[in-house]
C-alpha positions in Angstrom: 0.0 0.0 0.0 1.4 3.4 -1.0 1.5 6.5 1.2 -1.7 8.1 0.1 -3.6 4.8 0.3 -2.2 4.3 3.9 -3.3 7.8 4.8 -6.8 7.4 3.3 -7.2 4.0 5.1 -6.2 5.6 8.4 -8.6 8.6 7.8 -11.5 6.3 7.1 -11.0 3.5 9.5 -9.5 4.9 12.7 -11.2 6.9 15.4 -7.8 8.3 16.5 -7.1 11.5 14.5 -3.4 11.5 15.6 -3.0 8.1 13.9 -4.5 9.5 10.7 -2.2 12.6 11.0 0.9 10.4 11.3 -0.1 8.5 8.2 -0.3 11.7 6.0 2.8 11.7 3.7 5.6 14.0 4.8 5.6 16.0 1.5 1.8 16.4 1.4 1.9 20.0 2.7 4.4 21.0 0.0 2.4 19.3 -2.7 -1.1 20.6 -1.8 -0.2 23.8 -0.1 -1.5 23.3 3.5 -0.9 21.2 6.6 -3.9 19.2 7.8 -5.3 20.3 11.2 -7.3 18.7 13.9 -10.8 20.1 14.4 -13.6 18.6 16.5 -11.7 15.3 16.7 -11.2 15.0 12.9 -8.2 15.6 10.7 -9.3 18.2 8.1 -8.3 20.6 5.4 -8.5 23.8 7.6 -9.4 25.8 4.5 -12.0 23.4 3.2 -15.6 24.1 2.6 -18.9 22.4 1.7 -18.8 22.8 -2.1 -22.5 23.0 -2.7 -24.8 25.1 -5.0 -27.1 25.6 -2.1 -26.2 26.6 1.5 -25.7 23.7 3.9 -26.1 23.7 7.7 -23.1 25.0 9.6 -22.8 21.8 11.5 -21.7 20.1 8.2 -18.5 22.3 8.0 -16.1 20.0 9.8 -17.3 16.9 7.9 -16.8 18.8 4.6 -13.3 19.9 5.6 -12.4 16.3 6.4 -13.8 15.2 3.1 -11.8 17.9 1.4 -8.6 16.5 3.0 -9.5 13.1 1.7 -10.0 14.4 -1.8 -6.7 16.2 -1.6 -5.1 12.9 -0.7 -6.7 11.4 -3.9 -5.2 14.3 -5.9 -1.9 13.8 -4.2 -1.9 10.1 -5.1 -2.8 10.9 -8.7 0.1 13.4 -9.0 2.4 10.9 -7.4 1.4 8.1 -9.8 -0.2 6.0 -7.0 -3.2 4.2 -8.4 -5.8 3.8 -5.7 -8.8 2.4 -7.5 -12.4 3.2 -6.6 -12.2 1.9 -2.9 -10.5 5.1 -1.7 -13.1 7.6 -3.1 -15.9 5.4 -2.0 -14.5 5.2 1.5 -14.2 9.0 1.7 -17.7 9.5 0.4 -19.2 6.9 2.8 -17.4 8.6 5.7 -18.8 12.0 4.6 -22.3 10.5 4.6 -21.8 9.1 8.1 -20.4 12.4 9.5 -23.1 14.5 8.0 -25.8 12.3 9.6 -23.9 12.3 12.9 -23.9 16.1 12.8 -27.7 16.0 12.6 -27.9 13.9 15.7 -26.8 17.0 17.7 -29.9 18.9 16.8 -32.2 19.6 19.8 -35.5 18.1 18.6 -36.7 15.4 16.2 -38.2 17.8 13.7 -35.0 19.6 13.1 -33.0 16.4 13.2 -35.3 14.9 10.5 -34.9 18.0 8.4 -31.2 17.9 8.8 -31.1 14.2 7.9 -32.9 15.0 4.6 -30.3 17.6 3.7 -27.5 15.3 4.7 -28.9 12.5 2.5 -29.3 14.9 -0.4 -25.8 16.2 0.0 -24.3 12.7 0.3 -26.2 11.5 -2.7 -24.9 14.5 -4.7 -21.3 13.7 -3.7 -21.7 10.0 -4.5 -23.4 10.6 -7.8 -20.6 12.9 -8.8 -18.0 10.4 -7.8 -19.8 7.7 -9.8 -20.0 10.0 -12.8 -16.2 10.6 -12.5 -15.5 6.8 -12.3 -14.4 7.1 -8.6 -11.1 8.5 -9.9 -9.2 11.5 -8.4 -11.4 14.6 -8.6 -10.5 17.0 -11.4 -11.8 20.5 -12.3 -14.7 20.3 -14.7 -17.0 22.6 -16.6 -20.0 23.8 -14.6 -22.4 21.7 -16.8 -21.4 18.5 -15.2 -22.1 19.9 -11.7 -25.4 21.4 -12.9 -26.6 18.0 -14.2 -25.8 16.2 -11.0 -27.3 19.0 -8.9 -30.5 18.9 -10.9 -31.0 15.1 -10.5 -30.2 15.2 -6.8 -32.4 18.2 -6.1 -35.3 16.4 -7.7 -34.6 13.3 -5.6 -34.2 15.5 -2.5 -37.6 17.1 -3.0 -39.2 13.7 -3.2 -37.5 12.6 0.0 -38.4 15.8 1.8 -42.1 15.5 0.8 -42.1 11.9 2.1 -40.5 13.0 5.3 -43.0 15.8 5.9 -45.8 13.4 5.2 -44.4 10.9 7.7 -44.0 13.7 10.3 -47.5 15.0 9.6 -48.9 11.5 10.1 -47.1 11.2 13.5 -48.4 14.6 14.6 -52.0 13.7 13.5 -51.9 10.5 15.5 -50.5 12.3 18.6 -53.3 14.9 18.3 -55.9 12.0 18.2 -54.2 10.4 21.2 -52.9 7.5 19.2 -49.3 6.4 20.0 -46.8 7.2 17.2 
């Protein structure tokens, strides 16, 4: 296993961020232009953001920064001639999905948690769809048309999920008003 593969495996399988930090290749900061940082118990790109055409909840920021670090490791591997295969990008995308949903669990009530989970699912689906579209290879800059197509499909799917979620919550509220257990 090469240095980028080792770092991605550590990022996606260990709960110890210092172990992940020690797996990052020594020349990574020189190649990508920053040094990974620890934030909220995660190793992240401290300059990373949630790249989204729509605003995402603030509690997603750290998860997105961790995902950005992972994608920078994919780019690092690509520049270094290290062939990772689809497992690496799939692992990073799966971790993002888990972290987005974990962030929603911190919301104070079920209604806002449910709403957050819908947004997390839509965002994770958009990321995974884009990864699939790019063949799970290292991310590369693309014309905006590719992103627009993915965003359109995912927004349609997200609208359907949100409507289903609202209907389910409305049914629960109706049963509670009638005195029927949810």
